[in-house]
MOPAC internal coordinates of N, CA, C and O (Angstrom, degrees):
PM7 1SCF
backbone

  N    0.0000 0     0.00 0     0.00 0    0    0    0
  C    1.4453 1     0.00 0     0.00 0    1    0    0
  C    1.5296 1   110.86 1     0.00 0    2    1    0
  O    1.2310 1   120.73 1   136.87 1    3    2    1
  N    1.3145 1   116.20 1   -43.13 1    3    2    1
  C    1.4681 1   120.23 1   179.35 1    5    3    2
  C    1.5235 1   109.99 1   -63.21 1    6    5    3
  O    1.2310 1   120.34 1   133.43 1    7    6    5
  N    1.3207 1   116.95 1   -46.57 1    7    6    5
  C    1.4638 1   119.84 1  -179.34 1    9    7    6
  C    1.5262 1   110.94 1   -62.20 1   10    9    7
  O    1.2310 1   119.96 1   140.30 1   11   10    9
  N    1.3099 1   117.69 1   -39.70 1   11   10    9
  C    1.4644 1   121.16 1   177.37 1   13   11   10
  C    1.5267 1   110.06 1   -58.63 1   14   13   11
  O    1.2310 1   120.35 1   132.04 1   15   14   13
  N    1.3192 1   116.94 1   -47.96 1   15   14   13
  C    1.4659 1   120.49 1  -179.07 1   17   15   14
  C    1.5240 1   111.80 1   -64.67 1   18   17   15
  O    1.2310 1   120.37 1   140.35 1   19   18   17
  N    1.3323 1   116.90 1   -39.65 1   19   18   17
  C    1.4660 1   119.45 1   177.66 1   21   19   18
  C    1.5180 1   111.49 1   -64.24 1   22   21   19
  O    1.2310 1   120.36 1   145.59 1   23   22   21
  N    1.3241 1   116.91 1   -34.41 1   23   22   21
  C    1.4616 1   119.65 1  -177.93 1   25   23   22
  C    1.5311 1   112.63 1   -80.22 1   26   25   23
  O    1.2310 1   119.99 1   154.24 1   27   26   25
  N    1.3268 1   117.63 1   -25.76 1   27   26   25
  C    1.4647 1   120.15 1  -175.80 1   29   27   26
  C    1.5274 1   114.78 1  -103.38 1   30   29   27
  O    1.2310 1   119.79 1   160.00 1   31   30   29
  N    1.3131 1   118.02 1   -20.00 1   31   30   29
  C    1.4642 1   121.78 1  -176.93 1   33   31   30
  C    1.5242 1   108.57 1  -127.32 1   34   33   31
  O    1.2310 1   121.03 1   -83.52 1   35   34   33
  N    1.3250 1   115.64 1    96.48 1   35   34   33
  C    1.4664 1   121.33 1  -173.01 1   37   35   34
  C    1.5245 1   113.07 1   -55.88 1   38   37   35
  O    1.2310 1   119.81 1   139.75 1   39   38   37
  N    1.3234 1   117.98 1   -40.25 1   39   38   37
  C    1.4599 1   119.94 1  -177.64 1   41   39   38
  C    1.5301 1   111.56 1   -66.81 1   42   41   39
  O    1.2310 1   120.17 1   158.54 1   43   42   41
  N    1.3343 1   117.28 1   -21.46 1   43   42   41
  C    1.4658 1   120.69 1   177.38 1   45   43   42
  C    1.5274 1   110.97 1   -66.74 1   46   45   43
  O    1.2310 1   119.89 1   161.21 1   47   46   45
  N    1.3219 1   117.82 1   -18.79 1   47   46   45
  C    1.4675 1   121.32 1   177.38 1   49   47   46
  C    1.5235 1   111.65 1   -73.34 1   50   49   47
  O    1.2310 1   120.64 1   159.11 1   51   50   49
  N    1.3274 1   116.39 1   -20.89 1   51   50   49
  C    1.4581 1   121.84 1  -174.35 1   53   51   50
  C    1.5255 1   113.50 1  -104.03 1   54   53   51
  O    1.2310 1   120.00 1   163.99 1   55   54   53
  N    1.3135 1   117.60 1   -16.01 1   55   54   53
  C    1.4634 1   120.83 1  -173.28 1   57   55   54
  C    1.5286 1   110.17 1  -139.33 1   58   57   55
  O    1.2310 1   120.61 1   -59.06 1   59   58   57
  N    1.3213 1   116.44 1   120.94 1   59   58   57
  C    1.4603 1   120.13 1   177.75 1   61   59   58
  C    1.5251 1   111.36 1   -66.02 1   62   61   59
  O    1.2310 1   120.31 1   146.22 1   63   62   61
  N    1.3082 1   117.02 1   -33.78 1   63   62   61
  C    1.4714 1   119.65 1   177.09 1   65   63   62
  C    1.5218 1   110.62 1   -64.83 1   66   65   63
  O    1.2310 1   120.67 1   135.01 1   67   66   65
  N    1.3345 1   116.33 1   -44.99 1   67   66   65
  C    1.4659 1   120.77 1   177.48 1   69   67   66
  C    1.5305 1   110.33 1   -61.56 1   70   69   67
  O    1.2310 1   120.45 1   138.90 1   71   70   69
  N    1.3130 1   116.75 1   -41.10 1   71   70   69
  C    1.4598 1   121.15 1   178.29 1   73   71   70
  C    1.5274 1   110.38 1   -60.04 1   74   73   71
  O    1.2310 1   119.80 1   133.53 1   75   74   73
  N    1.3153 1   118.00 1   -46.47 1   75   74   73
  C    1.4704 1   121.17 1   179.38 1   77   75   74
  C    1.5277 1   111.12 1   -62.45 1   78   77   75
  O    1.2310 1   120.56 1   135.19 1   79   78   77
  N    1.3107 1   116.53 1   -44.81 1   79   78   77
  C    1.4652 1   120.20 1   179.75 1   81   79   78
  C    1.5323 1   110.40 1   -59.80 1   82   81   79
  O    1.2310 1   120.42 1   131.34 1   83   82   81
  N    1.3262 1   116.80 1   -48.66 1   83   82   81
  C    1.4690 1   120.49 1  -179.68 1   85   83   82
  C    1.5271 1   111.50 1   -61.89 1   86   85   83
  O    1.2310 1   120.43 1   139.08 1   87   86   85
  N    1.3297 1   116.78 1   -40.92 1   87   86   85
  C    1.4580 1   121.10 1   179.51 1   89   87   86
  C    1.5317 1   110.33 1   -64.93 1   90   89   87
  O    1.2310 1   120.17 1   134.52 1   91   90   89
  N    1.3149 1   117.28 1   -45.48 1   91   90   89
  C    1.4662 1   120.50 1   179.73 1   93   91   90
  C    1.5272 1   111.07 1   -63.33 1   94   93   91
  O    1.2310 1   120.30 1   139.18 1   95   94   93
  N    1.3273 1   117.02 1   -40.82 1   95   94   93
  C    1.4621 1   120.54 1   179.48 1   97   95   94
  C    1.5239 1   111.63 1   -67.31 1   98   97   95
  O    1.2310 1   120.95 1   133.77 1   99   98   97
  N    1.3230 1   115.78 1   -46.23 1   99   98   97
  C    1.4570 1   121.22 1  -172.95 1  101   99   98
  C    1.5232 1   112.87 1   -71.80 1  102  101   99
  O    1.2310 1   120.08 1   136.91 1  103  102  101
  N    1.3078 1   117.44 1   -43.09 1  103  102  101
  C    1.4631 1   120.47 1  -171.96 1  105  103  102
  C    1.5252 1   114.94 1  -105.33 1  106  105  103
  O    1.2310 1   120.18 1   163.36 1  107  106  105
  N    1.3355 1   117.25 1   -16.64 1  107  106  105
  C    1.4616 1   118.99 1  -175.78 1  109  107  106
  C    1.5211 1   112.98 1  -123.95 1  110  109  107
  O    1.2310 1   120.03 1  -178.28 1  111  110  109
  N    1.3264 1   117.54 1     1.72 1  111  110  109
  C    1.4554 1   121.30 1   175.92 1  113  111  110
  C    1.5168 1   114.88 1    66.91 1  114  113  111
  O    1.2310 1   119.88 1  -160.34 1  115  114  113
  N    1.3034 1   117.84 1    19.66 1  115  114  113
  C    1.4631 1   120.98 1   179.50 1  117  115  114
  C    1.5210 1   107.16 1   -89.98 1  118  117  115
  O    1.2310 1   120.89 1   -70.27 1  119  118  117
  N    1.3254 1   115.90 1   109.73 1  119  118  117
  C    1.4634 1   119.58 1  -173.50 1  121  119  118
  C    1.5193 1   113.20 1  -108.75 1  122  121  119
  O    1.2310 1   119.91 1   160.95 1  123  122  121
  N    1.3070 1   117.77 1   -19.05 1  123  122  121
  C    1.4573 1   119.76 1   179.98 1  125  123  122
  C    1.5206 1   108.68 1  -131.37 1  126  125  123
  O    1.2310 1   120.26 1    43.16 1  127  126  125
  N    1.2746 1   117.11 1  -136.84 1  127  126  125
  C    1.4638 1   121.12 1  -178.74 1  129  127  126
  C    1.5219 1   111.09 1   -63.96 1  130  129  127
  O    1.2310 1   121.24 1   -39.49 1  131  130  129
  N    1.3247 1   115.24 1   140.51 1  131  130  129
  C    1.4605 1   120.23 1   176.35 1  133  131  130
  C    1.5176 1   109.56 1   -84.29 1  134  133  131
  O    1.2310 1   121.22 1   -39.42 1  135  134  133
  N    1.3091 1   115.27 1   140.58 1  135  134  133
  C    1.4578 1   120.87 1   172.68 1  137  135  134
  C    1.5227 1   107.44 1   -90.35 1  138  137  135
  O    1.2310 1   120.26 1   -18.37 1  139  138  137
  N    1.2875 1   117.11 1   161.63 1  139  138  137
  C    1.4623 1   120.56 1  -179.90 1  141  139  138
  C    1.5293 1   111.08 1   -56.50 1  142  141  139
  O    1.2310 1   119.77 1   140.36 1  143  142  141
  N    1.3216 1   118.04 1   -39.64 1  143  142  141
  C    1.4668 1   121.58 1   179.54 1  145  143  142
  C    1.5251 1   112.02 1   -62.59 1  146  145  143
  O    1.2310 1   120.37 1   150.64 1  147  146  145
  N    1.3406 1   116.91 1   -29.36 1  147  146  145
  C    1.4643 1   121.07 1  -179.35 1  149  147  146
  C    1.5300 1   111.71 1   -63.25 1  150  149  147
  O    1.2310 1   120.26 1   149.48 1  151  150  149
  N    1.3154 1   117.11 1   -30.52 1  151  150  149
  C    1.4616 1   120.03 1  -178.32 1  153  151  150
  C    1.5217 1   112.41 1   -62.46 1  154  153  151
  O    1.2310 1   120.71 1   154.41 1  155  154  153
  N    1.3127 1   116.24 1   -25.59 1  155  154  153
  C    1.4658 1   120.34 1   179.23 1  157  155  154
  C    1.5242 1   112.11 1   -85.51 1  158  157  155
  O    1.2310 1   120.06 1   167.72 1  159  158  157
  N    1.3240 1   117.50 1   -12.28 1  159  158  157
  C    1.4633 1   122.43 1  -177.78 1  161  159  158
  C    1.5247 1   113.14 1   -94.84 1  162  161  159
  O    1.2310 1   120.00 1   159.68 1  163  162  161
  N    1.3077 1   117.60 1   -20.32 1  163  162  161
  C    1.4634 1   121.88 1  -174.06 1  165  163  162
  C    1.5226 1   110.55 1  -107.94 1  166  165  163
  O    1.2310 1   120.43 1   -23.85 1  167  166  165
  N    1.3421 1   116.78 1   156.15 1  167  166  165
  C    1.4698 1   119.37 1   175.27 1  169  167  166
  C    1.5228 1   110.24 1   -65.07 1  170  169  167
  O    1.2310 1   120.54 1   -25.24 1  171  170  169
  N    1.3097 1   116.58 1   154.76 1  171  170  169
  C    1.4618 1   120.11 1   179.92 1  173  171  170
  C    1.5253 1   110.41 1   -70.45 1  174  173  171
  O    1.2310 1   121.49 1   -26.00 1  175  174  173
  N    1.3144 1   114.75 1   154.00 1  175  174  173
  C    1.4568 1   121.40 1   176.44 1  177  175  174
  C    1.5210 1   109.96 1   -55.04 1  178  177  175
  O    1.2310 1   120.64 1   137.18 1  179  178  177
  N    1.3349 1   116.38 1   -42.82 1  179  178  177
  C    1.4597 1   121.03 1  -178.88 1  181  179  178
  C    1.5250 1   111.95 1   -62.13 1  182  181  179
  O    1.2310 1   120.02 1   139.61 1  183  182  181
  N    1.3248 1   117.57 1   -40.39 1  183  182  181
  C    1.4720 1   121.05 1   179.07 1  185  183  182
  C    1.5227 1   111.44 1   -65.30 1  186  185  183
  O    1.2310 1   120.91 1   139.46 1  187  186  185
  N    1.3075 1   115.86 1   -40.54 1  187  186  185
  C    1.4635 1   120.67 1   179.31 1  189  187  186
  C    1.5233 1   109.87 1   -64.75 1  190  189  187
  O    1.2310 1   120.43 1   133.41 1  191  190  189
  N    1.3271 1   116.78 1   -46.59 1  191  190  189
  C    1.4715 1   121.59 1  -179.80 1  193  191  190
  C    1.5238 1   110.71 1   -63.37 1  194  193  191
  O    1.2310 1   120.44 1   138.66 1  195  194  193
  N    1.3150 1   116.76 1   -41.34 1  195  194  193
  C    1.4661 1   121.11 1   179.23 1  197  195  194
  C    1.5376 1   110.09 1   -62.21 1  198  197  195
  O    1.2310 1   120.21 1   137.88 1  199  198  197
  N    1.3182 1   117.21 1   -42.12 1  199  198  197
  C    1.4641 1   120.88 1   178.26 1  201  199  198
  C    1.5234 1   111.54 1   -65.90 1  202  201  199
  O    1.2310 1   120.68 1   138.09 1  203  202  201
  N    1.3419 1   116.30 1   -41.91 1  203  202  201
  C    1.4674 1   120.22 1   177.84 1  205  203  202
  C    1.5147 1   110.52 1   -61.50 1  206  205  203
  O    1.2310 1   121.02 1   136.03 1  207  206  205
  N    1.3242 1   115.66 1   -43.97 1  207  206  205
  C    1.4689 1   120.05 1  -179.11 1  209  207  206
  C    1.5251 1   110.73 1   -61.06 1  210  209  207
  O    1.2310 1   120.18 1   135.62 1  211  210  209
  N    1.3152 1   117.27 1   -44.38 1  211  210  209
  C    1.4677 1   121.21 1  -179.69 1  213  211  210
  C    1.5290 1   110.87 1   -62.46 1  214  213  211
  O    1.2310 1   120.34 1   135.22 1  215  214  213
  N    1.3078 1   116.95 1   -44.78 1  215  214  213
  C    1.4711 1   121.18 1   179.29 1  217  215  214
  C    1.5240 1   110.02 1   -62.64 1  218  217  215
  O    1.2310 1   120.18 1   134.59 1  219  218  217
  N    1.3241 1   117.26 1   -45.41 1  219  218  217
  C    1.4626 1   119.74 1  -177.13 1  221  219  218
  C    1.5239 1   112.23 1   -74.28 1  222  221  219
  O    1.2310 1   119.36 1   154.44 1  223  222  221
  N    1.3187 1   118.83 1   -25.56 1  223  222  221
  C    1.4669 1   120.23 1   174.23 1  225  223  222
  C    1.5244 1   111.02 1   -65.54 1  226  225  223
  O    1.2310 1   120.55 1   153.53 1  227  226  225
  N    1.3213 1   116.56 1   -26.47 1  227  226  225
  C    1.4682 1   122.01 1   176.53 1  229  227  226
  C    1.5281 1   111.26 1   -85.04 1  230  229  227
  O    1.2310 1   120.74 1  -171.48 1  231  230  229
  N    1.3341 1   116.19 1     8.52 1  231  230  229
  C    1.4721 1   124.30 1   178.54 1  233  231  230
  C    1.5298 1   112.75 1    63.25 1  234  233  231
  O    1.2310 1   121.16 1  -150.71 1  235  234  233
  N    1.3396 1   115.38 1    29.29 1  235  234  233
  C    1.4575 1   120.46 1   172.88 1  237  235  234
  C    1.5266 1   107.55 1  -103.32 1  238  237  235
  O    1.2310 1   120.32 1   -44.16 1  239  238  237
  N    1.3141 1   117.00 1   135.84 1  239  238  237
  C    1.4609 1   123.43 1   179.64 1  241  239  238
  C    1.5286 1   111.70 1    50.53 1  242  241  239
  O    1.2310 1   120.18 1  -122.29 1  243  242  241
  N    1.3242 1   117.27 1    57.71 1  243  242  241
  C    1.4666 1   120.26 1  -177.57 1  245  243  242
  C    1.5297 1   111.39 1   -70.51 1  246  245  243
  O    1.2310 1   120.64 1   -14.42 1  247  246  245
  N    1.3197 1   116.39 1   165.58 1  247  246  245
  C    1.4614 1   118.91 1   174.34 1  249  247  246
  C    1.5290 1   109.73 1   -56.81 1  250  249  247
  O    1.2310 1   120.72 1   -30.07 1  251  250  249
  N    1.3075 1   116.22 1   149.93 1  251  250  249
  C    1.4630 1   120.10 1  -179.79 1  253  251  250
  C    1.5231 1   112.36 1  -101.76 1  254  253  251
  O    1.2310 1   120.58 1   173.43 1  255  254  253
  N    1.3216 1   116.49 1    -6.57 1  255  254  253
  C    1.4644 1   120.46 1   177.10 1  257  255  254
  C    1.5240 1   108.45 1  -110.41 1  258  257  255
  O    1.2310 1   121.15 1   -48.28 1  259  258  257
  N    1.3201 1   115.40 1   131.72 1  259  258  257
  C    1.4609 1   121.36 1  -175.40 1  261  259  258
  C    1.5256 1   112.39 1   -58.05 1  262  261  259
  O    1.2310 1   119.84 1   136.74 1  263  262  261
  N    1.3284 1   117.92 1   -43.26 1  263  262  261
  C    1.4637 1   119.76 1  -177.17 1  265  263  262
  C    1.5272 1   112.12 1   -63.10 1  266  265  263
  O    1.2310 1   120.32 1   147.41 1  267  266  265
  N    1.3307 1   117.00 1   -32.59 1  267  266  265
  C    1.4691 1   120.54 1   177.22 1  269  267  266
  C    1.5264 1   109.46 1   -71.69 1  270  269  267
  O    1.2310 1   120.51 1   135.56 1  271  270  269
  N    1.3247 1   116.63 1   -44.44 1  271  270  269
  C    1.4641 1   120.55 1   179.53 1  273  271  270
  C    1.5294 1   110.86 1   -59.83 1  274  273  271
  O    1.2310 1   120.14 1   136.40 1  275  274  273
  N    1.3226 1   117.35 1   -43.60 1  275  274  273
  C    1.4642 1   121.59 1  -179.95 1  277  275  274
  C    1.5319 1   109.87 1   -64.77 1  278  277  275
  O    1.2310 1   120.27 1   138.01 1  279  278  277
  N    1.3244 1   117.10 1   -41.99 1  279  278  277
  C    1.4705 1   120.45 1   178.63 1  281  279  278
  C    1.5260 1   111.43 1   -63.03 1  282  281  279
  O    1.2310 1   120.59 1   153.86 1  283  282  281
  N    1.3286 1   116.48 1   -26.14 1  283  282  281
  C    1.4664 1   121.11 1  -179.95 1  285  283  282
  C    1.5249 1   112.48 1   -95.95 1  286  285  283
  O    1.2310 1   120.30 1  -166.14 1  287  286  285
  N    1.3285 1   117.03 1    13.86 1  287  286  285
  C    1.4558 1   120.34 1   170.79 1  289  287  286
  C    1.5180 1   116.93 1   102.95 1  290  289  287
  O    1.2310 1   119.53 1   179.97 1  291  290  289
  N    1.3157 1   118.50 1    -0.03 1  291  290  289
  C    1.4618 1   120.95 1   176.04 1  293  291  290
  C    1.5298 1   108.12 1   -80.34 1  294  293  291
  O    1.2310 1   120.49 1   -32.90 1  295  294  293
  N    1.3177 1   116.67 1   147.10 1  295  294  293
  C    1.4633 1   118.92 1   169.54 1  297  295  294
  C    1.5281 1   107.08 1   -83.42 1  298  297  295
  O    1.2310 1   120.82 1   -21.28 1  299  298  297
  N    1.3108 1   116.04 1   158.72 1  299  298  297
  C    1.4724 1   119.42 1   177.97 1  301  299  298
  C    1.5327 1   110.52 1   -61.13 1  302  301  299
  O    1.2310 1   120.88 1   143.61 1  303  302  301
  N    1.3199 1   115.93 1   -36.39 1  303  302  301
  C    1.4685 1   120.30 1   179.52 1  305  303  302
  C    1.5297 1   111.01 1   -66.63 1  306  305  303
  O    1.2310 1   120.58 1   138.11 1  307  306  305
  N    1.3316 1   116.50 1   -41.89 1  307  306  305
  C    1.4583 1   120.85 1   179.35 1  309  307  306
  C    1.5320 1   110.16 1   -62.76 1  310  309  307
  O    1.2310 1   120.47 1   137.42 1  311  310  309
  N    1.3266 1   116.71 1   -42.58 1  311  310  309
  C    1.4571 1   121.57 1   179.29 1  313  311  310
  C    1.5240 1   110.42 1   -61.89 1  314  313  311
  O    1.2310 1   120.54 1   131.16 1  315  314  313
  N    1.3326 1   116.58 1   -48.84 1  315  314  313
  C    1.4655 1   121.02 1  -179.55 1  317  315  314
  C    1.5241 1   111.08 1   -62.03 1  318  317  315
  O    1.2310 1   120.41 1   137.31 1  319  318  317
  N    1.3213 1   116.83 1   -42.69 1  319  318  317
  C    1.4622 1   121.08 1  -179.80 1  321  319  318
  C    1.5259 1   111.19 1   -65.23 1  322  321  319
  O    1.2310 1   120.40 1   137.77 1  323  322  321
  N    1.3150 1   116.85 1   -42.23 1  323  322  321
  C    1.4651 1   120.44 1  -179.38 1  325  323  322
  C    1.5205 1   110.34 1   -58.95 1  326  325  323
  O    1.2310 1   120.25 1   131.32 1  327  326  325
  N    1.3456 1   117.12 1   -48.68 1  327  326  325
  C    1.4518 1   119.61 1  -177.51 1  329  327  326
  C    1.5221 1   112.57 1   -74.46 1  330  329  327
  O    1.2310 1   119.61 1   152.94 1  331  330  329
  N    1.3155 1   118.36 1   -27.06 1  331  330  329
  C    1.4670 1   120.54 1   173.60 1  333  331  330
  C    1.5215 1   109.61 1   -65.05 1  334  333  331
  O    1.2310 1   120.58 1   136.34 1  335  334  333
  N    1.3388 1   116.49 1   -43.66 1  335  334  333
  C    1.4671 1   120.71 1   178.78 1  337  335  334
  C    1.5060 1   112.15 1   -66.67 1  338  337  335
  O    1.2310 1   119.70 1   144.57 1  339  338  337
  N    1.3155 1   118.18 1   -35.43 1  339  338  337
  C    1.4659 1   121.94 1   178.25 1  341  339  338
  C    1.5289 1   110.18 1   -63.87 1  342  341  339
  O    1.2310 1   120.15 1   138.73 1  343  342  341
  N    1.3215 1   117.32 1   -41.27 1  343  342  341
  C    1.4703 1   120.85 1   179.64 1  345  343  342
  C    1.5179 1   111.04 1   -65.39 1  346  345  343
  O    1.2310 1   120.45 1   144.16 1  347  346  345
  N    1.3363 1   116.74 1   -35.84 1  347  346  345
  C    1.4528 1   120.72 1   179.49 1  349  347  346
  C    1.5224 1   111.34 1   -67.52 1  350  349  347
  O    1.2310 1   120.10 1   150.22 1  351  350  349
  N    1.3135 1   117.41 1   -29.78 1  351  350  349
  C    1.4631 1   121.38 1  -178.01 1  353  351  350
  C    1.5257 1   112.09 1   -76.36 1  354  353  351
  O    1.2310 1   119.93 1   158.90 1  355  354  353
  N    1.3198 1   117.73 1   -21.10 1  355  354  353
  C    1.4724 1   120.36 1  -176.92 1  357  355  354
  C    1.5070 1   112.44 1   -76.59 1  358  357  355
  O    1.2310 1   120.10 1   180.00 1  359  358  357

């Protein structure tokens, strides 16, 4: 579910909150305010973040904003090189 959201919603790569919202909407039909019962139906925020971190550590679906990538441990050079190589592959 996390990988699906990262691949389909670019902003979810940059924001864990956005990722959770997209995941809840897409897979659990939660479109507005969550009810207390909904918290027991959805994965925990921590599980979602842990899955996102693992996927992005493998350099799949990386952040698309440089400041987010740097905050998550990428160097500015690594970020620039990664996206330069991606453009060459297209």
